[in-house]
C-alpha positions as CSV (number, residue, x, y, z in Angstrom):
1,M,1.0,4.0,-20.4
2,T,-1.0,0.8,-20.1
3,V,2.3,-1.1,-19.7
4,L,3.1,1.0,-16.6
5,L,-0.3,0.5,-15.1
6,F,-0.1,-3.3,-15.8
7,G,3.3,-3.4,-14.1
8,M,2.0,-1.5,-11.1
9,V,-0.9,-4.0,-10.8
10,L,1.5,-6.9,-11.0
11,A,3.6,-5.3,-8.3
12,L,0.6,-5.3,-6.1
13,L,0.4,-9.1,-6.2
14,L,3.8,-9.6,-4.4
15,P,2.8,-8.3,-1.0
16,I,-0.5,-10.2,-1.3
17,L,1.4,-13.4,-1.7
18,V,3.4,-12.6,1.4
19,V,0.2,-12.1,3.3
20,C,-1.1,-15.5,2.2
21,R,2.2,-17.3,3.0
22,R,3.3,-15.8,6.4
23,T,1.5,-16.2,9.7
24,D,3.5,-13.6,11.6
25,V,1.5,-10.5,12.4
26,W,4.5,-8.2,11.8
27,H,5.0,-9.5,8.2
28,R,1.3,-9.3,7.4
29,L,1.0,-5.7,8.6
30,A,4.2,-4.7,6.7
31,A,2.8,-6.3,3.6
32,F,-0.5,-4.4,4.0
33,A,1.5,-1.2,4.3
34,S,3.3,-2.0,1.1
35,V,-0.1,-2.6,-0.6
36,S,-1.3,0.7,0.7
37,T,1.7,2.5,-0.7
38,K,1.4,0.8,-4.1
39,V,-2.3,1.6,-4.4
40,A,-1.7,5.3,-3.5
41,M,1.0,5.5,-6.2
42,L,-1.3,3.8,-8.6
43,M,-4.0,6.4,-7.7
44,L,-1.4,9.2,-8.4
45,V,-0.6,7.8,-11.8
46,V,-4.3,7.4,-12.8
47,S,-5.0,10.9,-11.6
48,V,-2.2,12.3,-13.9
49,V,-3.5,10.2,-16.8
50,R,-7.1,11.3,-16.3
51,D,-6.1,14.9,-15.3
52,D,-8.3,14.5,-12.2
53,W,-6.7,16.3,-9.3
54,M,-9.3,15.0,-6.7
55,V,-8.1,11.4,-7.2
56,G,-4.6,12.7,-6.7
57,V,-5.4,14.5,-3.5
58,V,-6.9,11.3,-2.1
59,G,-3.8,9.3,-3.2
60,V,-1.6,11.8,-1.4
61,I,-3.6,11.6,1.8
62,V,-3.5,7.8,1.7
63,L,0.2,8.0,1.1
64,C,0.9,10.4,4.0
65,V,-1.5,9.2,6.7
66,G,-2.3,5.6,5.9
67,N,1.1,3.9,6.2
68,G,2.0,5.7,9.4
69,A,-1.0,4.3,11.2
70,V,-0.4,0.8,9.9
71,M,3.2,0.8,10.9
72,L,2.4,2.2,14.4
73,L,-0.1,-0.6,14.8
74,A,2.5,-3.2,13.7
75,N,5.0,-1.9,16.3
76,L,2.4,-1.9,19.0
77,L,1.5,-5.5,18.2
78,R,5.1,-6.6,18.0
79,G,5.6,-5.2,21.6
80,V,2.6,-7.1,22.9
81,D,3.5,-10.5,21.3
82,P,5.7,-12.6,23.6
């Protein structure tokens, strides 16, 4: 189980590298949405391991609501940029 958690944490580093390298707002917001998805999935795995359903509920809310708002903001900013 620790190998799975370690792999998930390593997968979090890839979008963070994209944020550091790119200057385009669209790419940065997409990378932040990817980080949000991966953190929510990590929360779900931890909630199953710990048998704590409250952490799982928070992970599901972040997974359902958080990414939609970030991607809507990214589309709005893409339309504003010339």
